[in-house]
Phi, psi and omega in degrees: 000132182278157178288151176298151180287332187239099181218159175233130174281134181269150176291167179301321179295316179292323178300316178298318182290315186262347178074023181213155178269353184210145174238127185252152172294331175301317179295319178296318178299321178294318178298317178298317179298320179293330182266001184303323182255015179290155176300128182301331179291329184261345187222123176299316178301313178299322180292323177295311184293328178298331182278353175097168184296321181296319178296315179299321179294319178296320179295319176300314180299319178300315180293323178296321177295318179297323176295317179300316179296316179297319180294319179294328179278354180057041178260100187301317180296317179293321178300315180300311182295316182290325177297319177299317178298318180298314180298315178300309184291331173298314180294327176294317177299315179301316178298316181298326182266358179074026179261123180288135178302323180299330178288327176291317177298319177298320177300313179297318180300318178296325180289333182286351181280355177216170183294151179300322179294316180294319180296315181296318179297325181292336179283341179280338184287000000 
């Protein structure tokens, strides 16, 4: 069995807390999918998705701006926290639009087979 494409190795402290050596974006995407139809009162994810894709996209944009500000300020803790928010909200947007995370990973995988400049130029054609 191959390793997931999207993973984070956990620190020893996190491993002790979570009981695993790795947390994957695949797992987070699955959790979001499971909570998609949850009662908005009981689930933050459910409340976002209930408001529709446009709302989810605006929330993602807000988090991306916060990450940009944190990165420009060179605040490592804020960058870490905002990056986590961006990843979560990206997966929520994908869920809202019915786009499978695995298809995004496949897109990225295909792009790594050629130079970034060549790949970007091919999208203009």
